[in-house]
C-alpha positions in Angstrom: -0.1 -0.3 0.2 3.0 2.5 0.7 3.8 2.1 -2.9 0.1 3.2 -4.2 0.3 6.9 -2.9 3.6 7.1 -5.0 2.2 5.4 -8.2 -1.2 7.5 -8.3 1.0 10.9 -8.8 3.0 9.0 -11.1 1.3 7.2 -13.1 0.6 9.6 -16.3 -2.9 7.7 -17.1 -3.9 8.5 -13.8 -3.2 12.2 -14.4 -5.2 12.0 -17.9 -8.2 10.7 -16.5 -8.0 13.4 -13.7 -7.6 16.1 -15.9 -10.5 14.5 -18.4 -12.8 14.5 -14.5 -11.7 18.3 -13.8 -12.6 19.5 -17.6 -15.9 18.0 -16.7 -16.0 19.8 -13.0 -15.5 23.1 -15.4 -18.8 23.0 -17.1 -20.5 23.4 -14.2 -19.4 27.2 -14.1 -19.4 27.5 -18.1 -23.4 26.7 -18.0 -23.9 28.6 -15.2 -22.3 31.4 -17.5 -23.9 30.7 -20.6 -27.1 31.2 -18.4 -26.3 34.3 -17.5 -25.5 35.3 -21.4 -28.7 33.5 -22.4 -30.5 35.8 -19.2 -29.0 39.3 -20.6 -29.9 38.3 -24.2 -33.7 38.0 -24.0 -33.1 41.2 -21.2 -32.4 43.0 -24.9 -34.9 41.4 -26.6 -37.7 42.6 -24.5 -36.3 46.0 -24.0 -36.5 45.6 -28.3 -40.2 44.9 -28.1 -40.7 47.8 -25.7 -39.4 49.8 -27.7 -41.5 48.6 -30.6 -44.8 49.4 -29.1 -44.2 52.4 -28.5 -42.1 53.7 -31.4 -43.4 51.3 -34.2 -43.0 47.6 -35.1 -41.4 46.3 -38.1 -43.6 47.4 -41.0 -45.4 46.0 -44.0 -46.6 47.9 -46.7 -49.4 46.7 -48.6 -51.0 49.2 -51.3 -52.8 51.5 -53.0 -55.8 48.9 -53.9 -58.8 49.9 -55.6 -62.0 48.0 -53.5 -65.4 47.9 -55.3 -68.6 46.6 -53.1 -71.4 45.1 -55.1 -75.0 43.5 -53.8 -75.4 39.8 -53.8 -78.6 38.1 -53.6 -78.3 35.0 -51.2 -81.2 32.3 -51.3 -81.3 30.5 -47.6 -82.5 26.8 -47.6 -85.6 27.8 -46.5 -86.4 29.6 -49.9 -85.6 33.1 -48.5 -84.4 35.9 -50.3 -82.3 38.3 -49.2 -78.9 40.7 -49.9 -75.7 40.9 -48.5 -72.8 42.6 -49.9 -69.6 41.6 -51.3 -66.1 43.1 -53.1 -64.1 43.2 -55.4 -60.3 43.7 -55.3 -58.6 45.2 -58.0 -54.6 45.7 -57.7 -52.2 48.8 -59.6 -51.8 48.2 -63.1 -48.5 49.9 -62.6 -47.1 51.0 -59.1 -44.0 52.9 -57.8 -42.4 53.1 -54.8 -40.0 55.6 -53.8 -39.2 55.2 -49.6 -37.1 57.3 -48.2 -35.4 55.8 -44.9 -33.9 58.1 -41.8 -32.6 55.7 -39.2 -31.1 55.8 -36.0 -30.0 54.0 -33.0 -32.4 54.4 -29.9 -31.5 53.0 -26.5 -33.4 51.0 -24.1 -30.9 51.3 -20.9 -27.8 49.2 -22.2 -29.1 47.9 -25.1 -28.9 49.3 -29.0 -32.3 49.1 -31.1 -32.5 50.4 -34.9 -35.2 51.9 -35.6 -36.8 54.4 -38.7 -38.9 57.5 -39.7 -39.7 56.8 -43.5 -41.5 58.6 -46.0 -43.2 56.5 -48.4 -44.5 58.0 -52.0 -47.0 55.7 -54.0 -47.6 56.7 -57.4 -49.1 54.7 -60.3 -52.5 53.5 -62.1 -55.7 52.0 -61.8 -57.3 50.7 -65.1 -60.8 51.0 -65.4 -62.0 48.0 -63.4 -62.6 45.0 -65.7 -65.7 42.7 -64.1 -65.8 40.2 -66.9 -66.1 36.5 -65.7 -66.0 37.3 -62.0 -70.0 36.6 -62.9 -70.7 39.8 -61.3 -74.5 41.8 -62.8 -73.0 45.3 -63.6 -76.2 46.8 -62.0 -75.7 45.5 -58.4 -72.5 47.4 -58.4 -72.2 50.7 -56.2 -69.3 52.9 -57.1 -70.2 54.9 -54.3 -69.1 52.8 -52.0 -65.7 52.2 -53.7 -62.4 53.2 -52.0 -58.6 52.9 -52.0 -57.0 50.6 -49.7 -53.8 50.8 -48.1 -52.5 48.0 -45.7 -50.2 48.9 -42.9 -49.0 46.4 -40.3 -48.7 48.9 -37.7 -50.8 51.9 -38.1 -50.5 53.3 -35.1 -47.0 54.5 -36.3 -48.8 56.9 -39.1 -46.8 59.8 -37.6 -49.1 62.7 -40.5 -52.3 61.6 -42.0 -51.8 60.1 -45.3 -54.1 61.5 -48.2 -55.1 60.2 -51.4 -54.9 62.3 -54.5 -56.6 60.4 -57.5 -57.0 62.3 -60.7 -57.2 65.7 -59.0 -59.6 64.6 -55.8 -58.1 64.8 -52.9 -59.3 62.2 -50.2 -58.0 61.7 -46.6 -57.6 58.4 -45.6 -59.4 56.9 -42.7 -59.1 53.7 -39.8 -60.5 50.3 -41.2 -59.2 47.1 -39.5 -59.0 44.6 -41.8 -61.5 45.3 -44.7 -59.5 42.6 -47.1 -58.6 39.2 -45.9 -54.5 37.9 -45.5 -53.6 41.2 -46.0 -52.1 43.9 -43.5 -54.6 46.0 -41.3 -55.6 48.9 -43.5 -56.4 52.7 -43.6 -58.8 53.2 -46.8 -59.8 57.0 -48.8 -63.7 56.9 -49.6 -64.3 57.9 -52.9 -67.9 58.7 -52.9 -68.8 59.9 -56.1 -65.6 60.3 -57.7 -65.7 56.8 -59.6 -69.1 57.9 -61.1 -67.0 61.3 -62.3 -64.5 59.4 -63.9 -67.1 57.1 -65.5 -65.4 54.1 -64.6 -64.1 53.9 -67.7 -61.0 55.7 -67.7 -57.3 55.1 -66.6 -57.3 56.6 -63.0 -53.7 57.8 -61.2 -53.1 57.7 -57.7 -50.3 59.7 -55.6 -50.0 58.6 -51.8 -47.0 59.9 -49.2 -47.3 57.8 -46.1 -45.1 58.7 -43.4 -44.3 55.8 -41.1 -42.3 54.6 -37.8 -40.5 51.2 -37.6 -38.1 49.3 -35.8 -35.7 47.1 -37.7 -37.2 46.3 -40.9 -39.5 47.9 -43.8 -40.9 46.1 -46.3 -43.6 46.3 -49.3 -45.4 44.0 -51.7 -44.9 44.0 -55.1 -49.5 44.7 -55.9 -48.7 46.1 -59.1 -48.4 44.3 -62.7 -45.3 46.0 -62.7 -43.8 46.9 -59.4 -40.7 49.2 -59.6 -39.6 50.4 -55.9 -36.6 52.7 -54.9 -35.1 53.0 -51.3 -32.7 55.1 -50.0 -31.0 55.5 -46.5 -27.7 56.6 -44.8 -28.0 53.2 -42.8 -24.9 51.8 -43.7 -25.5 48.4 -43.0 -28.8 47.1 -44.6 -29.8 43.1 -45.0 -32.0 43.0 -48.3 -34.9 40.8 -47.3 -37.8 38.9 -48.8 -38.9 37.6 -52.4 -36.9 39.8 -54.4 -33.4 41.2 -54.4 -32.7 44.5 -55.8 -32.8 45.2 -59.1 -29.2 47.4 -58.4 -27.7 48.7 -55.4 -25.2 50.9 -54.3 -23.6 50.6 -50.7 -21.4 53.2 -49.3 -19.9 55.1 -46.5 -22.7 57.6 -46.8 -25.6 54.9 -46.8 -27.7 52.7 -49.3 -29.3 53.1 -52.7 -31.4 50.8 -54.2 -34.2 49.6 -57.0 -36.5 46.7 -57.4 -38.3 46.3 -61.0 -41.0 43.2 -60.2 -43.3 41.9 -62.6 -46.6 40.2 -61.9 -45.1 37.1 -63.5 -43.7 35.8 -60.2 -46.4 37.3 -58.0 -48.9 35.0 -55.8 -51.7 36.9 -56.0 -53.8 37.8 -59.3 -54.7 41.5 -60.8 -58.7 41.0 -59.1 -60.7 38.7 -57.2 -63.9 38.6 -55.3 -62.9 39.3 -51.3 -63.3 36.3 -49.1 -61.8 33.8 -52.1 -58.3 32.3 -50.9 -56.8 34.7 -53.5 -54.5 36.7 -51.0 -53.7 33.9 -48.5 -49.7 33.7 -49.6 -49.6 37.4 -50.1 -46.4 38.7 -47.7 -44.9 35.4 -48.7 -44.0 38.0 -52.1 -43.0 40.6 -49.6 -39.1 42.5 -50.8 -37.4 45.3 -48.3 -34.7 46.0 -46.3 -33.5 44.6 -42.8 -31.2 47.6 -40.8 -28.9 44.8 -40.5 -26.4 45.6 -36.7 -23.1 43.4 -36.2 -23.4 40.6 -34.2 -24.7 41.8 -30.8 -22.0 41.2 -27.6 -24.2 38.9 -26.1 -24.1 36.6 -29.3 -19.9 36.8 -29.9 -19.5 36.1 -26.2 -21.8 33.0 -26.5 -20.6 31.9 -29.2 -17.0 32.5 -27.5 -18.3 29.8 -24.6 -18.1 27.3 -27.6 -14.8 27.2 -27.3 -14.3 27.4 -23.4 -13.3 23.7 -23.3 -11.0 23.5 -25.8 -9.2 26.9 -23.9 -9.2 24.8 -21.0 -8.4 21.3 -22.3 -5.6 22.9 -24.3 -4.3 24.8 -21.4 -4.1 21.7 -19.3 -2.4 19.8 -21.8 0.4 22.4 -21.9 0.4 21.8 -18.1 0.3 18.4 -18.6 3.6 18.3 -20.5 5.5 20.7 -18.0 4.8 18.1 -15.8 5.7 14.9 -18.4 8.8 16.6 -19.9 10.4 18.6 -16.2 9.2 15.7 -13.7 7.1 18.5 -12.3 3.7 17.4 -10.0 1.1 19.8 -10.1 -2.1 18.9 -7.7 -5.6 18.7 -9.0 -6.8 21.7 -7.2 -3.9 23.9 -9.4 -5.5 22.6 -12.7 -8.8 23.7 -11.5 -7.2 27.1 -10.3 -6.3 27.8 -13.1 -9.7 26.5 -15.3 -11.6 28.8 -12.6 -9.4 31.4 -14.2 -10.0 30.6 -17.9 -13.8 30.5 -16.9 -13.9 34.0 -15.3 -12.7 35.5 -18.9 -15.8 34.7 -20.3 -17.9 36.3 -17.5 -15.9 39.4 -17.3 -15.9 39.4 -21.4 -20.0 40.0 -20.9 -19.8 42.5 -18.1 -17.4 45.0 -19.9 -18.8 44.5 -23.2 -22.0 45.8 -22.3 -20.5 49.1 -21.4 -17.2 49.4 -23.4 -17.8 47.5 -26.7 -16.5 43.7 -27.7 -13.3 44.7 -28.8 -11.9 46.6 -26.4 -13.8 44.2 -23.6 -12.0 41.1 -25.4 -8.7 42.8 -25.0 -9.4 44.1 -21.6 -10.2 40.4 -20.0 -7.9 38.2 -22.1 -5.4 40.6 -20.3 -7.2 40.0 -17.0 -7.3 36.3 -17.5 -3.6 35.8 -19.2 -2.1 38.4 -16.3 -3.7 35.8 -13.6 -2.7 32.8 -15.0 0.4 33.7 -15.8 1.2 35.4 -12.7 0.1 32.0 -10.6 2.4 30.0 -13.2 5.1 31.6 -12.5 4.7 29.8 -9.0 3.6 26.4 -9.6 5.8 26.0 -12.5 9.0 27.0 -10.5 10.6 29.1 -13.7 9.9 32.9 -15.3 10.9 30.5 -18.5 7.6 28.5 -18.1 5.8 30.8 -17.2 6.6 32.9 -20.0 6.2 29.7 -22.5 2.8 29.7 -20.7 2.1 33.5 -21.3 2.8 32.9 -25.1 0.7 29.8 -25.7 -2.2 31.6 -23.8 -2.1 34.7 -26.3 -1.8 32.7 -29.1 -5.3 30.7 -27.9 -6.9 34.0 -27.5 -5.8 35.7 -30.3 -6.7 32.3 -32.7 -10.3 32.9 -30.6 -10.9 36.6 -31.7 -9.6 35.7 -34.9 -12.3 33.0 -35.2 -14.6 35.2 -33.6 -14.4 38.1 -36.0 -14.6 35.5 -39.0 -18.2 35.6 -39.7 -18.2 33.5 -42.9 -15.7 31.5 -42.2 -15.2 30.5 -38.1 -15.9 27.1 -38.7 -13.1 26.5 -41.0 -10.9 29.2 -38.9 -11.9 26.1 -36.0 -10.7 23.2 -38.0 -7.9 24.6 -39.0 -6.9 25.9 -35.8 -8.0 22.5 -33.6 -5.9 20.5 -36.6 -2.9 22.6 -35.7 -3.2 22.5 -31.7 -3.2 18.6 -32.1 -0.6 18.3 -34.4 1.8 20.6 -32.5 0.8 18.3 -29.2 1.5 15.3 -31.2 4.8 16.5 -32.5 5.8 17.3 -29.3 4.8 14.0 -27.1 5.8 11.6 -29.8 9.1 10.3 -28.5 7.6 10.4 -25.0 7.5 6.3 -23.2 4.2 7.0 -21.7 4.3 3.4 -20.2 7.5 4.1 -18.8 5.8 7.3 -17.2 3.4 5.4 -15.9 6.1 2.8 -14.3 8.5 4.7 -13.3 8.0 4.4 -9.3 6.7 1.0 -10.0 3.9 -0.6 -9.4 1.7 -0.8 -6.9 2.0 -3.7 -4.6 
């Protein structure tokens, strides 16, 4: 039994097993740190939703749309005849959208949210209403009840009551709710006798200017038989989203400008349909627009960094283990554990500092603090300033590698795989001549 303790101290296999067990133990504080990151990220999302509630949500705008009511005759199963009202929906034959988006960053506590105030000008034409093939008696059309609808997903954020100019007639929009199913809630401009004055056989030209606030994204539905859209903003990081990408775009340090041209061939809606039919159910799937893209948040970057935590701790432990093997040092498991805690503390420092000074500076500060703590401790437990310097170089390389991996968003996996391959190659090269059985039995077998 007296030889058992020295054998346990000398056995390379037992030490490797112990190091593995310590890494598993360190997963507990790492999981707690990840929980804190998720909690702070959720707080940021709550702050964003709070700002959206008072400023304006992500906006989807549809229109203008011409709606023509008509009387229908229905017969009950008991033979009773009664009249009901239905609507025919007509989309523009041409539609031009010109949007100027004034963007800015708003804060809720420590959290940044991109918002905008936009001015959107709609111009275009409606063809004369064509009822052929719809099975509608022309005499039942109620042209004085006709209106033009404009769909806005969050109407609360309209900052100025818009007015419709149609063939020189000015009409003010009023709230209406969901008049046309499957499209965003609408505001409407009642045409009254305007349609009668135009004789219903002439092309109608319209113009509407919509001033609206929103958060994060602004999208439109391509409702024209031919839809042209242009958008300009001082935002430097646009992300073009939806079913259609811009035909032309220009992104500079001064902002962006983008242009779309969309044909009705690719649109999931017909040019006309009777309200209540399923024609408009897939309307939102054809939306297009822009998102005010922000670089990955400090919370997401910190969370990504924690995914490499086991690798960091493992490589640091391997470095200490190689010092043990090569120099015949004997480190206590508690010393490994303290070094592991110092590595884990880096992620908590990174998170707390990133909320105040940005990710880049917080990463540098946290890495310096963690490296200083470990290197200072290593100077004592490794018994040599030279060995502590080697550990400093190893840690600097590890933290530099992690930072470059986090910044290389498109190549993060490739960089990580290459880094792992190089690390493994170095370890295999340094240990290629070690006789592990001799290391395990150097003090004799227990007996």
